[in-house]
N, C-alpha and C positions, 0 to 999 in steps of 0.2 A: 651716742656721744661718749668720748673717752672720759672716764671719771678721774683721771690723773694718777691712777695707781699702776698703770701699765709701764712696762720697761721701755724707756726711750731707745731708739736705734741710732748708734753713734758710729760715724766713719772714723777709723783709726788709720792714718795715712803715713806710710814711709816707703822708701825705695828698697824693695825686697831683693831685687836681682840686678842692680845697676852695674853695667860693665866696668865702671870706674872704681867699684868697691872691691877691696881685697877680700879673700875668704874669711879672715879673722874678723874684719870689720863688719861684714854681713852677718856673721854669727853673733857678734856683740849686739848689733841692732835688733836682731831677731829675739835675743834674750830680753832686752829692754822692752820690746814690744809685747812680749808675753806677760811681763810684769804689769805693764799698763793695762792690757786687756783684763787680766785677773782683777786689777783694782777697779776697773769699770764694772765688771760683773758683780763684784762684791758691793759696789755702791748702788746696784739696782738697774744697770743698763745692759743692753745687748750690744756688744762691740762687733763691728764689721770691719775686718782688716782689709785695706785696699793697697794695692801695689802701685805707687805713684810713678814707678819707672816703667810700667807696662805699656804705656801708650794708649791705654783705654781712656775713654772720656767718662769722668765721674761728675755727677751733679749734686751740689749741696742740698738741693730741695728733696732729694731722695732719702735724706737722713734728718734726724732731729738735732744733730750737733756734729761738730767736726773737731777731731784731735789731730794735730800735726806733730809728729814725733821727731826725734833727732835723726842725723844722717850726715851726708857730705856737705861741702861748702856750696853756697848759692853762687851761680855763675856771675862773676864780676861784671860782665857786660849788662846784666840786668839793672845794675845801679850805677853805671859809669865808673866802675872801679878799675884797679890796676890788673889787667889780664896777664901781666908778666910776673906777678908776685909768685915766687917759687914755692911758697908754703901752701898755696891754694891746692886742694886735692879733693878727690872723690866727687867731682862735679857731675851732675846728671841734669841736663837741661830739660829733659822730659819731666822729671820729678818736679823741677822748679815750676814749669808751666802748669802742670796738673794741680799742684798745691796752691799756687797763687790763684788759680781759677776757683778752687774750693773755698779759699778764705774769702775772697771778694763775693762769691756767690752766697756764702753763708751769711755774711754781714748784711748784704742787700736783701736777703730773704728771711731775716730774723732768726737765724740759727746760731746758737752759742758756739764760740770757738775757743779752744784751749791749745796753746803752743808750748812745746818743750824743746829747749836748746836750739837746734836748727829751726824749730818751729817759730821761736821768737824772731830769729833773723829773717826767716822767710816772710813772716807777717810784716815786719818792718819794711822790707823791700816791696811787698805787695802794696803798701801804702806810700810808695814813692820815697822811702828812706834809703839810706846807704849804710855800708858796713866798713869797719876797720878790717883790712884784709888779714892782718896778723898782729897780735898783741905783743909779740916778741918773746925772747927766751927768758926774760925775768918775770913773765906773767904768772900770777898765782892761780890762774884759772885752768891750768893744765900741767900735768907732770910731763916734762920734756924728754921722753924716751920712746923707743919703738914699742907699739902696742901698750900705751900707758893705761894704768888704772885711773879711776876717778880720784879727784883730790878734794879735800874739804876746806871751806873757807867761810867767812862771815858775810852776811848780806843785811843791809838795813832796810826795813819795810816801812813805807810811808803810811800815815793814817788816812782814813776816809777813802779806802780802796777795797776792791774785791779781794785783793791779796791780804790786806790787813784783817778783813772779816774772816778769812780762812786760817791764817797763821799767826795773827796778832801783830801789834806794832812794835818796832824796834829791831834789835839784832837777832838773827837766826843763823843757824849753820846749814850749809847746803853742800851737795856733792856735784862737782862739775868737771868737764873735760873738753874745753873749747879753746880755740886759738883766735876766734873772730868775735866781734861785738858790734853793737850799734855805733855808727858814726853820726850820721844825720838822722834824727828821729823822723819817722814817717808821719805823714799828714793824719790828723784826727786821732793821734795817739798821745799818751802821756806816760811819763816814767813814774813807777810806783815802788821801785826798789833799786838800790845801787850797792856796789861793793866799795871797799875802802879806797880803791884806786880810781873810783869814779865810773867804772864800767857799769853800763845799764844792765840790771839784773831782772827786771820785770816791767812789762808795759800793759796798759789797758786802753780802751777807747776813752778819749778825753771827755766825751759826752756820754754818760751812762744811758741816756735815753735812746742812743743809737744802737744799743744792743749789749749782749754779754760777751766780752772778749777779754781774755787774760793769757799772757804768755810769760814764761819764766825761762831764764837763761841756763838754769841748772837742771839736774836730773832727779826729780823726786822718786822716779821709778827704779833708781839704782838701789841694789840691795843694801848698801851701807848708808843710805840716807837715814835721817832721824826717824825713829818709829812714829808712825801715824801721819807723816808729812804728805805722803801720796794720797791717803784717804781724805785728809783735810782739804786738799786741793780738788780732788775728784768729786767730793760730795756736793758742793754748791754747783759745780759744772753739770753734774747729772740732774740735779734738781731743776736747773734752768732748762735743760733739754727735755725733762719730763713735762714741764709747763708747755713747751712747744708741741710735744706729742699730744697733750690734752686738748690744746686749741685746735690742732689739726683734726682731731676726732678719729 
């Protein structure tokens, strides 16, 4: 029987080679993925990077937890959105399907789930939520230029949440770079952080007894994020995954 000290095996999903992704965007995603993997390894996990754009079938039960990273926009047809919105970009329907299956499979089989940026949006859609297709040119959540760097802004964290346990209650600073956000909250989810403009910044399962799930709209794995933020989020996630590994034996 596993004594709980072994390293959990965590699937790290993003679209590595989606045809809709430009070269610079793919390179940026790869760099962020490397940072996330390094963070998981430091937290005591074995990260298994999977290519959600590959068309391969991945099962959540083969892992002790699932991390959904950033990437392109979720296909608006998935949530009844405006398919004619001109700012929607880098859509990969294969990645959408792969990651929705991973998220639902993980929750149904007791595997912890962590989502980052697109990961939050994908999770919201997986639970029958919808998205704002574009926050507009005045949005503080993205620098509006070609190949934009991340931008910093404040987020308010709600008490009595996994997020508060990790980062504390009240205002924190985050690094983000997104033009979409939650419109209709997905079933079984609750909001645990917001920005000053009301944009949803983090969600969890409304009923903690249904499992460990946390998704943030920002990028803690971005190099300019506050020191220790990535580790603070990954540590409880890895611990939850380690418990699953111990139970599996």
